[in-house]
N, CA, C and O atoms as a printed pandas DataFrame, in Angstrom:
     atom_number atom_name residue_name chain_id  residue_number  x_coord  y_coord  z_coord
0              1         N          MET        A               1    1.705  -46.221  -23.814
1              2        CA          MET        A               1    0.371  -45.712  -23.552
2              3         C          MET        A               1   -0.321  -46.425  -22.391
3              4         O          MET        A               1   -1.046  -45.765  -21.646
4              5         N          PRO        A               2   -0.138  -47.753  -22.191
5              6        CA          PRO        A               2   -0.796  -48.400  -21.062
6              7         C          PRO        A               2   -0.373  -47.801  -19.713
7              8         O          PRO        A               2   -1.196  -47.713  -18.801
8              9         N          ALA        A               3    0.874  -47.395  -19.574
9             10        CA          ALA        A               3    1.325  -46.807  -18.302
10            11         C          ALA        A               3    0.606  -45.494  -18.037
11            12         O          ALA        A               3    0.202  -45.222  -16.907
12            13         N          LEU        A               4    0.445  -44.678  -19.075
13            14        CA          LEU        A               4   -0.258  -43.411  -18.916
14            15         C          LEU        A               4   -1.713  -43.645  -18.524
15            16         O          LEU        A               4   -2.250  -42.953  -17.659
16            17         N          LEU        A               5   -2.334  -44.606  -19.153
17            18        CA          LEU        A               5   -3.720  -44.947  -18.823
18            19         C          LEU        A               5   -3.825  -45.415  -17.371
19            20         O          LEU        A               5   -4.768  -45.060  -16.666
20            21         N          ARG        A               6   -2.853  -46.212  -16.932
21            22        CA          ARG        A               6   -2.834  -46.689  -15.545
22            23         C          ARG        A               6   -2.717  -45.522  -14.576
23            24         O          ARG        A               6   -3.399  -45.493  -13.551
24            25         N          VAL        A               7   -1.849  -44.551  -14.896
25            26        CA          VAL        A               7   -1.671  -43.376  -14.041
26            27         C          VAL        A               7   -2.966  -42.578  -13.964
27            28         O          VAL        A               7   -3.377  -42.157  -12.883
28            29         N          LEU        A               8   -3.604  -42.372  -15.101
29            30        CA          LEU        A               8   -4.854  -41.618  -15.110
30            31         C          LEU        A               8   -5.943  -42.327  -14.314
31            32         O          LEU        A               8   -6.669  -41.688  -13.552
32            33         N          CYS        A               9   -6.059  -43.616  -14.479
33            34        CA          CYS        A               9   -7.072  -44.372  -13.738
34            35         C          CYS        A               9   -6.812  -44.320  -12.241
35            36         O          CYS        A               9   -7.735  -44.121  -11.451
36            37         N          LEU        A              10   -5.559  -44.497  -11.854
37            38        CA          LEU        A              10   -5.227  -44.471  -10.432
38            39         C          LEU        A              10   -5.440  -43.102   -9.819
39            40         O          LEU        A              10   -5.828  -42.994   -8.655
40            41         N          SER        A              11   -5.189  -42.046  -10.599
41            42        CA          SER        A              11   -5.342  -40.704  -10.032
42            43         C          SER        A              11   -6.796  -40.252  -10.011
43            44         O          SER        A              11   -7.168  -39.441   -9.163
44            45         N          LEU        A              12   -7.621  -40.748  -10.913
45            46        CA          LEU        A              12   -9.011  -40.323  -10.966
46            47         C          LEU        A              12   -9.942  -41.200  -10.148
47            48         O          LEU        A              12  -11.010  -40.741   -9.744
48            49         N          PHE        A              13   -9.571  -42.443   -9.893
49            50        CA          PHE        A              13  -10.466  -43.355   -9.189
50            51         C          PHE        A              13  -10.927  -42.829   -7.831
51            52         O          PHE        A              13  -12.120  -42.895   -7.535
52            53         N          PRO        A              14  -10.019  -42.306   -6.990
53            54        CA          PRO        A              14  -10.508  -41.795   -5.687
54            55         C          PRO        A              14  -11.486  -40.641   -5.836
55            56         O          PRO        A              14  -12.420  -40.510   -5.046
56            57         N          LEU        A              15  -11.276  -39.806   -6.841
57            58        CA          LEU        A              15  -12.181  -38.676   -7.059
58            59         C          LEU        A              15  -13.544  -39.154   -7.513
59            60         O          LEU        A              15  -14.570  -38.621   -7.089
60            61         N          ILE        A              16  -13.558  -40.150   -8.369
61            62        CA          ILE        A              16  -14.816  -40.695   -8.869
62            63         C          ILE        A              16  -15.589  -41.354   -7.731
63            64         O          ILE        A              16  -16.805  -41.196   -7.627
64            65         N          SER        A              17  -14.879  -42.095   -6.879
65            66        CA          SER        A              17  -15.588  -42.789   -5.799
66            67         C          SER        A              17  -16.140  -41.814   -4.773
67            68         O          SER        A              17  -17.173  -42.091   -4.162
68            69         N          ILE        A              18  -15.480  -40.678   -4.567
69            70        CA          ILE        A              18  -15.985  -39.678   -3.628
70            71         C          ILE        A              18  -17.211  -38.977   -4.207
71            72         O          ILE        A              18  -18.169  -38.699   -3.486
72            73         N          ALA        A              19  -17.181  -38.694   -5.500
73            74        CA          ALA        A              19  -18.244  -37.925   -6.132
74            75         C          ALA        A              19  -19.424  -38.782   -6.594
75            76         O          ALA        A              19  -20.440  -38.243   -7.033
76            77         N          SER        A              20  -19.306  -40.070   -6.503
77            78        CA          SER        A              20  -20.345  -40.958   -7.004
78            79         C          SER        A              20  -21.657  -40.796   -6.238
79            80         O          SER        A              20  -21.656  -40.753   -5.008
80            81         N          PRO        A              21  -22.783  -40.706   -6.963
81            82        CA          PRO        A              21  -24.076  -40.613   -6.286
82            83         C          PRO        A              21  -24.443  -41.930   -5.599
83            84         O          PRO        A              21  -25.360  -41.966   -4.778
84            85         N          PHE        A              22  -23.731  -43.012   -5.933
85            86        CA          PHE        A              22  -23.997  -44.311   -5.351
86            87         C          PHE        A              22  -23.087  -44.605   -4.167
87            88         O          PHE        A              22  -23.099  -45.705   -3.615
88            89         N          ASN        A              23  -22.310  -43.620   -3.790
89            90        CA          ASN        A              23  -21.399  -43.765   -2.665
90            91         C          ASN        A              23  -22.217  -43.975   -1.397
91            92         O          ASN        A              23  -23.136  -43.204   -1.118
92            93         N          SER        A              24  -21.897  -44.996   -0.638
93            94        CA          SER        A              24  -22.674  -45.318    0.560
94            95         C          SER        A              24  -22.243  -44.512    1.779
95            96         O          SER        A              24  -22.863  -44.622    2.837
96            97         N          GLU        A              25  -21.197  -43.709    1.652
97            98        CA          GLU        A              25  -20.732  -42.914    2.779
98            99         C          GLU        A              25  -21.611  -41.687    2.967
99           100         O          GLU        A              25  -22.287  -41.253    2.035
100          101         N          PRO        A              26  -21.602  -41.135    4.163
101          102        CA          PRO        A              26  -22.371  -39.912    4.395
102          103         C          PRO        A              26  -21.889  -38.785    3.495
103          104         O          PRO        A              26  -20.730  -38.762    3.080
104          105         N          ALA        A              27  -22.781  -37.855    3.197
105          106        CA          ALA        A              27  -22.440  -36.745    2.306
106          107         C          ALA        A              27  -21.318  -35.899    2.867
107          108         O          ALA        A              27  -20.472  -35.423    2.110
108          109         N          GLU        A              28  -21.288  -35.698    4.168
109          110        CA          GLU        A              28  -20.235  -34.888    4.777
110          111         C          GLU        A              28  -19.140  -35.798    5.313
111          112         O          GLU        A              28  -19.341  -36.565    6.254
112          113         N          VAL        A              29  -17.982  -35.688    4.689
113          114        CA          VAL        A              29  -16.817  -36.428    5.135
114          115         C          VAL        A              29  -15.891  -35.417    5.777
115          116         O          VAL        A              29  -15.629  -34.363    5.198
116          117         N          ASP        A              30  -15.394  -35.719    6.960
117          118        CA          ASP        A              30  -14.568  -34.723    7.632
118          119         C          ASP        A              30  -13.264  -34.467    6.876
119          120         O          ASP        A              30  -12.812  -35.287    6.077
120          121         N          ARG        A              31  -12.691  -33.332    7.149
121          122        CA          ARG        A              31  -11.489  -32.858    6.445
122          123         C          ARG        A              31  -10.330  -33.845    6.573
123          124         O          ARG        A              31   -9.574  -34.034    5.620
124          125         N          GLU        A              32  -10.186  -34.462    7.718
125          126        CA          GLU        A              32   -9.089  -35.414    7.927
126          127         C          GLU        A              32   -9.222  -36.617    6.988
127          128         O          GLU        A              32   -8.227  -37.087    6.434
128          129         N          GLN        A              33  -10.431  -37.106    6.812
129          130        CA          GLN        A              33  -10.660  -38.216    5.890
130          131         C          GLN        A              33  -10.366  -37.798    4.450
131          132         O          GLN        A              33   -9.781  -38.566    3.686
132          133         N          GLN        A              34  -10.767  -36.593    4.084
133          134        CA          GLN        A              34  -10.488  -36.102    2.738
134          135         C          GLN        A              34   -8.986  -36.025    2.488
135          136         O          GLN        A              34   -8.509  -36.422    1.426
136          137         N          LEU        A              35   -8.246  -35.516    3.463
137          138        CA          LEU        A              35   -6.793  -35.403    3.322
138          139         C          LEU        A              35   -6.141  -36.772    3.220
139          140         O          LEU        A              35   -5.200  -36.956    2.448
140          141         N          GLU        A              36   -6.628  -37.727    3.988
141          142        CA          GLU        A              36   -6.066  -39.078    3.937
142          143         C          GLU        A              36   -6.324  -39.716    2.575
143          144         O          GLU        A              36   -5.441  -40.369    2.017
144          145         N          ARG        A              37   -7.525  -39.532    2.039
145          146        CA          ARG        A              37   -7.833  -40.056    0.697
146          147         C          ARG        A              37   -6.958  -39.406   -0.365
147          148         O          ARG        A              37   -6.468  -40.077   -1.274
148          149         N          ALA        A              38   -6.765  -38.103   -0.247
149          150        CA          ALA        A              38   -5.920  -37.395   -1.212
150          151         C          ALA        A              38   -4.492  -37.918   -1.143
151          152         O          ALA        A              38   -3.853  -38.118   -2.176
152          153         N          LYS        A              39   -3.992  -38.138    0.057
153          154        CA          LYS        A              39   -2.637  -38.667    0.214
154          155         C          LYS        A              39   -2.534  -40.057   -0.399
155          156         O          LYS        A              39   -1.547  -40.366   -1.068
156          157         N          ASP        A              40   -3.547  -40.900   -0.179
157          158        CA          ASP        A              40   -3.558  -42.237   -0.765
158          159         C          ASP        A              40   -3.540  -42.161   -2.288
159          160         O          ASP        A              40   -2.839  -42.934   -2.941
160          161         N          ALA        A              41   -4.304  -41.239   -2.851
161          162        CA          ALA        A              41   -4.349  -41.082   -4.305
162          163         C          ALA        A              41   -2.995  -40.622   -4.836
163          164         O          ALA        A              41   -2.533  -41.112   -5.867
164          165         N          LYS        A              42   -2.357  -39.684   -4.138
165          166        CA          LYS        A              42   -1.036  -39.199   -4.565
166          167         C          LYS        A              42   -0.004  -40.315   -4.472
167          168         O          LYS        A              42    0.848  -40.445   -5.351
168          169         N          ASN        A              43   -0.073  -41.120   -3.418
169          170        CA          ASN        A              43    0.840  -42.256   -3.298
170          171         C          ASN        A              43    0.627  -43.246   -4.434
171          172         O          ASN        A              43    1.588  -43.804   -4.964
172          173         N          ALA        A              44   -0.624  -43.463   -4.808
173          174        CA          ALA        A              44   -0.930  -44.385   -5.904
174          175         C          ALA        A              44   -0.373  -43.859   -7.229
175          176         O          ALA        A              44    0.162  -44.629   -8.027
176          177         N          VAL        A              45   -0.496  -42.563   -7.461
177          178        CA          VAL        A              45    0.045  -41.976   -8.687
178          179         C          VAL        A              45    1.561  -42.122   -8.693
179          180         O          VAL        A              45    2.142  -42.526   -9.701
180          181         N          PHE        A              46    2.206  -41.795   -7.574
181          182        CA          PHE        A              46    3.663  -41.922   -7.495
182          183         C          PHE        A              46    4.082  -43.362   -7.786
183          184         O          PHE        A              46    5.000  -43.597   -8.573
184          185         N          THR        A              47    3.420  -44.314   -7.161
185          186        CA          THR        A              47    3.750  -45.733   -7.352
186          187         C          THR        A              47    3.572  -46.148   -8.803
187          188         O          THR        A              47    4.388  -46.899   -9.338
188          189         N          ALA        A              48    2.515  -45.668   -9.443
189          190        CA          ALA        A              48    2.284  -46.002  -10.852
190          191         C          ALA        A              48    3.362  -45.411  -11.750
191          192         O          ALA        A              48    3.772  -46.043  -12.724
192          193         N          LEU        A              49    3.819  -44.220  -11.436
193          194        CA          LEU        A              49    4.872  -43.583  -12.238
194          195         C          LEU        A              49    6.230  -44.240  -12.022
195          196         O          LEU        A              49    7.053  -44.262  -12.937
196          197         N          ASP        A              50    6.475  -44.768  -10.843
197          198        CA          ASP        A              50    7.765  -45.354  -10.468
198          199         C          ASP        A              50    7.900  -46.744  -11.084
199          200         O          ASP        A              50    7.711  -47.753  -10.405
200          201         N          SER        A              51    8.224  -46.788  -12.364
201          202        CA          SER        A              51    8.198  -48.048  -13.115
202          203         C          SER        A              51    9.214  -49.078  -12.629
203          204         O          SER        A              51    8.985  -50.279  -12.779
204          205         N          ASP        A              52   10.331  -48.636  -12.050
205          206        CA          ASP        A              52   11.324  -49.601  -11.578
206          207         C          ASP        A              52   11.200  -49.900  -10.085
207          208         O          ASP        A              52   11.950  -50.721   -9.556
208          209         N          GLY        A              53   10.260  -49.244   -9.400
209          210        CA          GLY        A              53    9.988  -49.542   -8.008
210          211         C          GLY        A              53   11.066  -49.139   -7.018
211          212         O          GLY        A              53   11.129  -49.693   -5.921
212          213         N          ASN        A              54   11.923  -48.178   -7.385
213          214        CA          ASN        A              54   13.006  -47.776   -6.480
214          215         C          ASN        A              54   12.639  -46.592   -5.586
215          216         O          ASN        A              54   13.501  -46.054   -4.891
216          217         N          ASP        A              55   11.383  -46.184   -5.597
217          218        CA          ASP        A              55   10.863  -45.085   -4.781
218          219         C          ASP        A              55   11.480  -43.735   -5.162
219          220         O          ASP        A              55   11.574  -42.825   -4.338
220          221         N          GLN        A              56   11.894  -43.626   -6.416
221          222        CA          GLN        A              56   12.402  -42.370   -6.972
222          223         C          GLN        A              56   11.913  -42.257   -8.411
223          224         O          GLN        A              56   11.833  -43.250   -9.135
224          225         N          LEU        A              57   11.586  -41.026   -8.814
225          226        CA          LEU        A              57   11.148  -40.801  -10.184
226          227         C          LEU        A              57   12.253  -40.097  -10.963
227          228         O          LEU        A              57   12.755  -39.054  -10.546
228          229         N          THR        A              58   12.618  -40.674  -12.087
229          230        CA          THR        A              58   13.555  -40.025  -12.999
230          231         C          THR        A              58   12.756  -39.091  -13.903
231          232         O          THR        A              58   11.525  -39.115  -13.895
232          233         N          ARG        A              59   13.451  -38.277  -14.671
233          234        CA          ARG        A              59   12.756  -37.399  -15.631
234          235         C          ARG        A              59   11.934  -38.234  -16.614
235          236         O          ARG        A              59   10.833  -37.842  -17.001
236          237         N          GLU        A              60   12.473  -39.378  -17.012
237          238        CA          GLU        A              60   11.759  -40.243  -17.954
238          239         C          GLU        A              60   10.457  -40.760  -17.341
239          240         O          GLU        A              60    9.413  -40.727  -17.992
240          241         N          GLU        A              61   10.508  -41.234  -16.100
241          242        CA          GLU        A              61    9.294  -41.713  -15.432
242          243         C          GLU        A              61    8.317  -40.559  -15.213
243          244         O          GLU        A              61    7.105  -40.730  -15.350
244          245         N          ALA        A              62    8.841  -39.398  -14.876
245          246        CA          ALA        A              62    8.001  -38.223  -14.612
246          247         C          ALA        A              62    7.330  -37.700  -15.876
247          248         O          ALA        A              62    6.342  -36.971  -15.796
248          249         N          SER        A              63    7.850  -38.058  -17.025
249          250        CA          SER        A              63    7.311  -37.529  -18.279
250          251         C          SER        A              63    5.870  -37.961  -18.534
251          252         O          SER        A              63    5.196  -37.383  -19.387
252          253         N          LEU        A              64    5.393  -38.962  -17.814
253          254        CA          LEU        A              64    4.012  -39.421  -17.990
254          255         C          LEU        A              64    2.993  -38.511  -17.323
255          256         O          LEU        A              64    1.800  -38.603  -17.614
256          257         N          GLU        A              65    3.443  -37.634  -16.435
257          258        CA          GLU        A              65    2.541  -36.684  -15.781
258          259         C          GLU        A              65    2.963  -35.276  -16.178
259          260         O          GLU        A              65    4.081  -34.858  -15.877
260          261         N          LEU        A              66    2.089  -34.548  -16.845
261          262        CA          LEU        A              66    2.429  -33.256  -17.440
262          263         C          LEU        A              66    3.009  -32.266  -16.436
263          264         O          LEU        A              66    4.081  -31.710  -16.674
264          265         N          SER        A              67    2.327  -32.036  -15.326
265          266        CA          SER        A              67    2.812  -31.019  -14.386
266          267         C          SER        A              67    4.130  -31.433  -13.745
267          268         O          SER        A              67    4.996  -30.587  -13.525
268          269         N          LEU        A              68    4.296  -32.700  -13.446
269          270        CA          LEU        A              68    5.552  -33.180  -12.870
270          271         C          LEU        A              68    6.681  -33.059  -13.878
271          272         O          LEU        A              68    7.789  -32.653  -13.527
272          273         N          SER        A              69    6.416  -33.402  -15.102
273          274        CA          SER        A              69    7.419  -33.290  -16.154
274          275         C          SER        A              69    7.834  -31.832  -16.356
275          276         O          SER        A              69    9.020  -31.520  -16.462
276          277         N          ARG        A              70    6.849  -30.956  -16.406
277          278        CA          ARG        A              70    7.102  -29.532  -16.640
278          279         C          ARG        A              70    7.859  -28.889  -15.472
279          280         O          ARG        A              70    8.749  -28.066  -15.683
280          281         N          ASP        A              71    7.506  -29.263  -14.258
281          282        CA          ASP        A              71    8.068  -28.629  -13.059
282          283         C          ASP        A              71    9.010  -29.555  -12.298
283          284         O          ASP        A              71    9.130  -29.445  -11.077
284          285         N          PHE        A              72    9.672  -30.457  -12.996
285          286        CA          PHE        A              72   10.508  -31.470  -12.353
286          287         C          PHE        A              72   11.513  -30.855  -11.379
287          288         O          PHE        A              72   11.680  -31.357  -10.267
288          289         N          ASP        A              73   12.173  -29.787  -11.779
289          290        CA          ASP        A              73   13.191  -29.172  -10.919
290          291         C          ASP        A              73   12.579  -28.586   -9.644
291          292         O          ASP        A              73   13.246  -28.544   -8.610
292          293         N          ASP        A              74   11.329  -28.135   -9.700
293          294        CA          ASP        A              74   10.657  -27.639   -8.499
294          295         C          ASP        A              74   10.348  -28.784   -7.531
295          296         O          ASP        A              74   10.392  -28.602   -6.314
296          297         N          PHE        A              75   10.038  -29.949   -8.071
297          298        CA          PHE        A              75    9.765  -31.118   -7.238
298          299         C          PHE        A              75   11.046  -31.658   -6.611
299          300         O          PHE        A              75   11.030  -32.147   -5.481
300          301         N          ASP        A              76   12.144  -31.569   -7.338
301          302        CA          ASP        A              76   13.432  -32.113   -6.897
302          303         C          ASP        A              76   14.091  -31.132   -5.923
303          304         O          ASP        A              76   15.009  -30.402   -6.300
304          305         N          HIS        A              77   13.630  -31.115   -4.692
305          306        CA          HIS        A              77   14.066  -30.134   -3.691
306          307         C          HIS        A              77   15.556  -30.192   -3.397
307          308         O          HIS        A              77   16.180  -29.149   -3.203
308          309         N          ASN        A              78   16.143  -31.384   -3.359
309          310        CA          ASN        A              78   17.562  -31.487   -3.012
310          311         C          ASN        A              78   18.487  -31.482   -4.221
311          312         O          ASN        A              78   19.706  -31.564   -4.064
312          313         N          GLY        A              79   17.929  -31.388   -5.423
313          314        CA          GLY        A              79   18.724  -31.255   -6.634
314          315         C          GLY        A              79   19.535  -32.480   -7.016
315          316         O          GLY        A              79   20.558  -32.355   -7.689
316          317         N          ASP        A              80   19.094  -33.671   -6.596
317          318        CA          ASP        A              80   19.859  -34.882   -6.912
318          319         C          ASP        A              80   19.471  -35.519   -8.249
319          320         O          ASP        A              80   19.983  -36.583   -8.598
320          321         N          GLY        A              81   18.577  -34.882   -8.993
321          322        CA          GLY        A              81   18.218  -35.379  -10.321
322          323         C          GLY        A              81   17.073  -36.372  -10.339
323          324         O          GLY        A              81   16.674  -36.833  -11.409
324          325         N          VAL        A              82   16.537  -36.710   -9.173
325          326        CA          VAL        A              82   15.362  -37.582   -9.082
326          327         C          VAL        A              82   14.393  -36.984   -8.065
327          328         O          VAL        A              82   14.787  -36.196   -7.206
328          329         N          VAL        A              83   13.132  -37.368   -8.174
329          330        CA          VAL        A              83   12.114  -36.926   -7.215
330          331         C          VAL        A              83   11.732  -38.141   -6.389
331          332         O          VAL        A              83   11.204  -39.119   -6.919
332          333         N          ASP        A              84   12.000  -38.080   -5.090
333          334        CA          ASP        A              84   11.600  -39.195   -4.226
334          335         C          ASP        A              84   10.160  -38.976   -3.758
335          336         O          ASP        A              84    9.571  -37.921   -3.995
336          337         N          ARG        A              85    9.614  -39.976   -3.098
337          338        CA          ARG        A              85    8.206  -39.931   -2.677
338          339         C          ARG        A              85    7.919  -38.723   -1.783
339          340         O          ARG        A              85    6.902  -38.051   -1.954
340          341         N          GLN        A              86    8.816  -38.446   -0.825
341          342        CA          GLN        A              86    8.596  -37.322    0.093
342          343         C          GLN        A              86    8.583  -35.992   -0.660
343          344         O          GLN        A              86    7.747  -35.133   -0.379
344          345         N          GLU        A              87    9.492  -35.815   -1.606
345          346        CA          GLU        A              87    9.509  -34.580   -2.399
346          347         C          GLU        A              87    8.220  -34.442   -3.201
347          348         O          GLU        A              87    7.641  -33.359   -3.282
348          349         N          TYR        A              88    7.782  -35.537   -3.785
349          350        CA          TYR        A              88    6.552  -35.532   -4.586
350          351         C          TYR        A              88    5.348  -35.151   -3.731
351          352         O          TYR        A              88    4.559  -34.284   -4.105
352          353         N          LEU        A              89    5.213  -35.811   -2.571
353          354        CA          LEU        A              89    4.072  -35.537   -1.695
354          355         C          LEU        A              89    4.127  -34.118   -1.139
355          356         O          LEU        A              89    3.095  -33.458   -1.016
356          357         N          ARG        A              90    5.323  -33.650   -0.805
357          358        CA          ARG        A              90    5.470  -32.290   -0.271
358          359         C          ARG        A              90    5.023  -31.257   -1.310
359          360         O          ARG        A              90    4.309  -30.310   -0.983
360          361         N          GLU        A              91    5.440  -31.444   -2.540
361          362        CA          GLU        A              91    5.090  -30.489   -3.599
362          363         C          GLU        A              91    3.595  -30.542   -3.921
363          364         O          GLU        A              91    2.977  -29.504   -4.157
364          365         N          ARG        A              92    3.016  -31.734   -3.933
365          366        CA          ARG        A              92    1.572  -31.864   -4.186
366          367         C          ARG        A              92    0.769  -31.224   -3.055
367          368         O          ARG        A              92   -0.250  -30.581   -3.305
368          369         N          HIS        A              93    1.220  -31.394   -1.824
369          370        CA          HIS        A              93    0.537  -30.782   -0.685
370          371         C          HIS        A              93    0.621  -29.256   -0.783
371          372         O          HIS        A              93   -0.364  -28.565   -0.523
372          373         N          ALA        A              94    1.772  -28.739   -1.151
373          374        CA          ALA        A              94    1.940  -27.287   -1.297
374          375         C          ALA        A              94    1.026  -26.746   -2.387
375          376         O          ALA        A              94    0.448  -25.670   -2.237
376          377         N          ALA        A              95    0.891  -27.484   -3.481
377          378        CA          ALA        A              95    0.017  -27.047   -4.572
378          379         C          ALA        A              95   -1.436  -27.008   -4.111
379          380         O          ALA        A              95   -2.165  -26.075   -4.450
380          381         N          GLU        A              96   -1.865  -28.006   -3.345
381          382        CA          GLU        A              96   -3.235  -28.017   -2.824
382          383         C          GLU        A              96   -3.474  -26.856   -1.875
383          384         O          GLU        A              96   -4.539  -26.239   -1.900
384          385         N          SER        A              97   -2.492  -26.558   -1.044
385          386        CA          SER        A              97   -2.613  -25.441   -0.103
386          387         C          SER        A              97   -2.779  -24.125   -0.847
387          388         O          SER        A              97   -3.563  -23.269   -0.437
388          389         N          ASN        A              98   -2.043  -23.964   -1.938
389          390        CA          ASN        A              98   -2.162  -22.745   -2.745
390          391         C          ASN        A              98   -3.542  -22.627   -3.376
391          392         O          ASN        A              98   -4.090  -21.529   -3.466
392          393         N          ILE        A              99   -4.097  -23.726   -3.805
393          394        CA          ILE        A              99   -5.442  -23.713   -4.409
394          395         C          ILE        A              99   -6.476  -23.319   -3.358
395          396         O          ILE        A              99   -7.372  -22.521   -3.634
396          397         N          GLU        A             100   -6.352  -23.880   -2.149
397          398        CA          GLU        A             100   -7.306  -23.557   -1.093
398          399         C          GLU        A             100   -7.238  -22.090   -0.701
399          400         O          GLU        A             100   -8.265  -21.489   -0.385
400          401         N          GLU        A             101   -6.043  -21.503   -0.715
401          402        CA          GLU        A             101   -5.895  -20.090   -0.366
402          403         C          GLU        A             101   -6.585  -19.186   -1.385
403          404         O          GLU        A             101   -7.149  -18.155   -1.020
404          405         N          VAL        A             102   -6.541  -19.566   -2.653
405          406        CA          VAL        A             102   -7.173  -18.789   -3.722
406          407         C          VAL        A             102   -8.684  -18.833   -3.584
407          408         O          VAL        A             102   -9.361  -17.836   -3.839
408          409         N          GLN        A             103   -9.221  -19.983   -3.181
409          410        CA          GLN        A             103  -10.669  -20.130   -3.068
410          411         C          GLN        A             103  -11.112  -19.384   -1.865
411          412         O          GLN        A             103  -12.304  -19.360   -1.558
């Protein structure tokens, strides 16, 4: 359970700091800054899930994140049985792009 809590905290912290009314940054943050923050948050989640630090997620490590666990084969682009950082970031970026298109 502590690992899951760590993943949740790491993934939500950037969102909380952006939405905070006490945030000292200007209200309008340019799109490039938003994308960089999102990438940093995704990297933090990946790092938290990667319990052995080998820069690859096994199905067991991925089981702590519901969508990754459910869609593991979609994340594993090369079919080698693990999701590396690039595959993870690519799939997360694609998911964000799909959300923006719907809006």
